[in-house]
N, CA, C and O atoms as a DFTB+ gen file, in Angstrom:
268 C
 N C O
     1  1     -13.377      19.683      -8.068
     2  2     -12.611      18.297      -8.676
     3  2     -13.080      16.972      -8.455
     4  3     -12.920      16.653      -7.277
     5  1     -13.714      15.887      -9.304
     6  2     -13.500      15.238      -9.126
     7  2     -12.880      13.567      -9.938
     8  3     -13.404      13.321     -11.025
     9  1     -12.150      12.839      -9.567
    10  2     -11.283      11.999     -10.451
    11  2     -12.759      11.298     -11.304
    12  3     -13.828      10.844     -10.896
    13  1     -12.087      11.518     -12.798
    14  2     -12.755      10.498     -13.120
    15  2     -12.437       9.127     -13.478
    16  3     -11.264       8.964     -13.811
    17  1     -13.351       7.868     -13.499
    18  2     -12.903       6.039     -13.226
    19  2     -12.300       5.948     -14.649
    20  3     -11.593       6.823     -15.150
    21  1     -12.563       5.106     -15.076
    22  2     -11.086       4.522     -16.250
    23  2     -11.726       2.914     -16.170
    24  3     -11.611       2.146     -15.215
    25  1     -12.363       2.679     -17.344
    26  2     -12.874       1.756     -16.882
    27  2     -12.217       0.414     -18.669
    28  3     -12.381       0.767     -19.836
    29  1     -11.941      -0.160     -18.492
    30  2     -11.609      -1.778     -19.650
    31  2     -12.505      -0.667     -20.371
    32  3     -13.292       0.200     -19.993
    33  1     -11.882      -1.224     -21.883
    34  2     -12.762      -1.204     -23.078
    35  2     -13.365      -2.684     -23.697
    36  3     -14.132      -3.203     -24.509
    37  1     -12.385      -2.906     -22.644
    38  2     -13.211      -4.517     -23.590
    39  2     -14.327      -5.416     -22.189
    40  3     -15.271      -6.193     -22.330
    41  1     -13.584      -4.788     -20.764
    42  2     -14.910      -5.641     -19.560
    43  2     -16.068      -4.686     -19.390
    44  3     -17.238      -4.975     -19.140
    45  1     -15.387      -3.184     -19.617
    46  2     -15.246      -1.492     -18.429
    47  2     -15.716      -2.707     -17.400
    48  3     -16.695      -3.385     -17.708
    49  1     -14.858      -3.011     -15.943
    50  2     -14.118      -3.298     -15.492
    51  2     -13.505      -1.839     -14.532
    52  3     -12.956      -1.339     -15.514
    53  1     -13.304      -1.172     -13.788
    54  2     -12.690      -0.112     -12.783
    55  2     -10.488      -0.731     -13.807
    56  3      -9.956      -1.782     -14.163
    57  1     -10.260       0.177     -13.796
    58  2      -8.852      -0.449     -13.979
    59  2      -8.031       0.135     -12.984
    60  3      -8.380       1.177     -12.429
    61  1      -6.759      -0.560     -12.654
    62  2      -5.865      -0.443     -11.474
    63  2      -5.132       0.586     -12.458
    64  3      -5.341       0.552     -13.671
    65  1      -3.960       1.817     -11.655
    66  2      -2.655       2.592     -12.395
    67  2      -1.645       2.581     -11.231
    68  3      -1.728       2.321     -10.031
    69  1      -0.023       3.211     -12.596
    70  2       1.091       3.302     -12.068
    71  2       0.921       3.939     -12.047
    72  3      -0.142       4.541     -12.198
    73  1       2.782       4.465     -11.651
    74  2       3.828       5.476     -12.461
    75  2       4.781       5.479     -13.386
    76  3       5.838       4.929     -13.075
    77  1       4.711       5.833     -14.171
    78  2       5.866       5.398     -15.124
    79  2       6.831       6.662     -15.235
    80  3       6.450       7.828     -15.338
    81  1       8.178       6.207     -15.195
    82  2       9.170       7.338     -16.004
    83  2       9.984       7.302     -16.696
    84  3      10.816       6.396     -16.703
    85  1       9.977       8.556     -17.698
    86  2      10.616       7.380     -19.099
    87  2      11.772       9.207     -19.415
    88  3      11.633      10.424     -19.535
    89  1      12.839       8.091     -19.400
    90  2      14.252       9.586     -19.286
    91  2      13.997      10.005     -20.367
    92  3      13.528       9.433     -21.351
    93  1      14.416      11.393     -20.149
    94  2      13.692      12.639     -21.971
    95  2      16.156      12.300     -22.221
    96  3      17.234      12.564     -21.688
    97  1      15.383      11.427     -23.669
    98  2      17.123      11.985     -24.532
    99  2      17.641      12.584     -25.038
   100  3      16.790      13.068     -25.784
   101  1      18.345      12.931     -25.225
   102  2      18.800      14.021     -26.577
   103  2      19.778      14.768     -26.627
   104  3      20.334      14.998     -25.553
   105  1      20.302      15.378     -27.824
   106  2      21.620      16.290     -27.815
   107  2      21.470      17.764     -27.736
   108  3      22.488      18.375     -28.061
   109  1      20.545      18.421     -27.415
   110  2      20.435      19.528     -26.836
   111  2      18.764      20.857     -26.872
   112  3      17.547      20.781     -27.042
   113  1      19.638      21.739     -26.636
   114  2      18.262      22.041     -25.781
   115  2      17.601      21.373     -23.292
   116  3      17.934      21.332     -22.108
   117  1      16.389      21.043     -24.503
   118  2      16.332      20.504     -22.723
   119  2      15.501      19.724     -22.670
   120  3      14.368      19.594     -22.209
   121  1      16.448      19.027     -23.395
   122  2      16.096      18.052     -24.078
   123  2      17.820      16.246     -23.320
   124  3      18.025      15.041     -23.171
   125  1      18.511      17.969     -23.163
   126  2      19.901      16.931     -21.880
   127  2      19.162      17.399     -21.008
   128  3      18.456      18.257     -21.538
   129  1      18.966      17.307     -20.060
   130  2      19.417      18.074     -19.012
   131  2      18.934      17.212     -17.822
   132  3      18.912      17.551     -16.639
   133  1      18.358      15.432     -18.633
   134  2      18.386      14.337     -18.027
   135  2      16.930      14.831     -16.737
   136  3      16.714      14.575     -15.552
   137  1      16.547      15.267     -17.322
   138  2      15.091      15.772     -17.074
   139  2      14.257      13.896     -17.139
   140  3      14.814      12.885     -17.568
   141  1      12.784      14.003     -16.541
   142  2      12.728      12.320     -16.213
   143  2      10.840      12.934     -16.267
   144  3      10.250      13.585     -15.405
   145  1      10.236      12.341     -17.797
   146  2       8.233      12.662     -18.182
   147  2       7.953      12.046     -17.350
   148  3       8.942      11.404     -16.997
   149  1       7.060      11.819     -16.727
   150  2       6.384      11.435     -15.729
   151  2       5.110      10.559     -16.371
   152  3       4.887      10.919     -17.527
   153  1       4.264       9.548     -15.924
   154  2       3.192       9.605     -16.379
   155  2       2.336       8.204     -16.104
   156  3       3.100       7.316     -15.726
   157  1       1.503       7.947     -16.159
   158  2       0.513       7.566     -15.045
   159  2      -0.157       5.926     -15.838
   160  3      -0.161       6.407     -16.970
   161  1      -0.458       5.091     -15.971
   162  2      -0.110       3.940     -17.077
   163  2      -1.822       2.869     -16.234
   164  3      -1.855       2.093     -15.279
   165  1      -2.860       3.324     -17.096
   166  2      -3.961       2.846     -16.836
   167  2      -4.405       1.702     -17.225
   168  3      -4.919       1.690     -18.344
   169  1      -4.362       0.646     -16.594
   170  2      -4.142      -1.181     -17.124
   171  2      -5.560      -1.879     -16.333
   172  3      -5.870      -1.451     -15.221
   173  1      -6.418      -3.028     -17.026
   174  2      -7.018      -3.718     -17.261
   175  2      -6.283      -5.554     -15.216
   176  3      -5.228      -6.157     -15.019
   177  1      -7.117      -5.542     -14.746
   178  2      -6.452      -6.050     -13.643
   179  2      -7.660      -7.491     -13.557
   180  3      -7.614      -8.474     -12.818
   181  1      -8.586      -7.157     -14.521
   182  2     -10.334      -7.738     -14.935
   183  2      -8.922      -9.750     -15.158
   184  3      -7.879      -9.869     -15.801
   185  1      -9.436     -10.469     -14.569
   186  2      -8.604     -12.251     -15.042
   187  2      -8.496     -13.121     -16.043
   188  3      -7.727     -13.925     -16.570
   189  1     -10.267     -12.346     -16.144
   190  2     -11.264     -13.259     -17.189
   191  2     -11.463     -12.543     -18.329
   192  3     -12.025     -13.088     -19.279
   193  1     -10.940     -10.930     -18.424
   194  2     -10.046     -10.202     -19.296
   195  2      -9.686      -9.903     -20.554
   196  3      -8.711      -9.181     -20.762
   197  1     -10.438     -10.428     -21.565
   198  2      -8.738     -10.332     -22.986
   199  2      -7.407      -9.615     -22.880
   200  3      -6.274      -9.959     -23.219
   201  1      -8.217      -7.722     -21.897
   202  2      -6.657      -7.163     -21.626
   203  2      -6.731      -7.425     -20.372
   204  3      -7.419      -6.637     -19.723
   205  1      -6.479      -7.869     -20.082
   206  2      -6.171      -8.343     -18.959
   207  2      -4.227      -7.927     -19.000
   208  3      -3.491      -8.330     -19.900
   209  1      -3.665      -6.906     -17.587
   210  2      -2.755      -6.730     -17.987
   211  2      -2.379      -5.682     -19.203
   212  3      -1.609      -4.740     -19.017
   213  1      -2.679      -5.810     -19.806
   214  2      -2.360      -4.584     -20.979
   215  2      -2.445      -3.228     -20.495
   216  3      -3.352      -2.997     -19.696
   217  1      -1.548      -2.135     -20.879
   218  2      -2.081      -0.670     -20.824
   219  2      -3.117      -0.541     -21.546
   220  3      -3.316      -1.217     -22.555
   221  1      -3.880       0.328     -21.115
   222  2      -4.971       0.754     -22.276
   223  2      -5.149       2.626     -22.006
   224  3      -5.770       3.078     -22.968
   225  1      -4.828       3.588     -21.133
   226  2      -4.231       4.301     -20.995
   227  2      -2.959       4.564     -20.293
   228  3      -2.386       3.891     -19.436
   229  1      -2.529       6.077     -21.031
   230  2      -1.192       6.975     -20.557
   231  2      -1.081       7.582     -21.071
   232  3      -0.606       7.788     -22.187
   233  1      -2.062       8.635     -19.435
   234  2      -1.219      10.016     -19.605
   235  2      -0.399      10.914     -19.141
   236  3      -0.268      10.840     -17.919
   237  1       0.141      11.651     -19.600
   238  2       1.413      12.559     -18.903
   239  2       0.722      13.004     -17.769
   240  3      -0.455      13.235     -18.045
   241  1       1.117      13.290     -16.153
   242  2       1.498      13.746     -15.070
   243  2       2.339      15.322     -15.366
   244  3       3.434      15.414     -15.921
   245  1       1.607      16.352     -14.901
   246  2       3.216      17.373     -14.239
   247  2       3.172      17.597     -13.556
   248  3       2.356      17.289     -12.687
   249  1       4.366      18.547     -13.513
   250  2       5.974      18.623     -13.023
   251  2       5.033      19.374     -11.559
   252  3       4.426      20.407     -11.840
   253  1       4.963      19.052     -10.607
   254  2       4.011      19.692      -9.517
   255  2       5.033      20.153      -8.517
   256  3       5.494      19.389      -7.669
   257  1       5.395      21.470      -8.632
   258  2       6.654      21.770      -7.117
   259  2       6.110      21.497      -5.896
   260  3       6.942      21.459      -4.989
   261  1       4.526      21.214      -5.460
   262  2       4.367      21.265      -4.226
   263  2       4.642      20.206      -3.354
   264  3       4.691      20.081      -2.130
   265  1       4.913      19.018      -4.938
   266  2       4.882      17.480      -4.657
   267  2       5.941      16.788      -4.184
   268  3       5.848      15.577      -3.985
């Protein structure tokens, strides 16, 4: 399985990524477990692009017990 290269929608150059966690909040059920949703956020690193440092894609990362 090969990883798809994500490119900027404006300049077409490859994007960089970072991992962010978002705490689940709520009053009942599985929302109150204190767990986090994890996302990979892709952003443009081309300083000459109008989208520089702008988050372009946000994709959920599945929780894996082997990690």
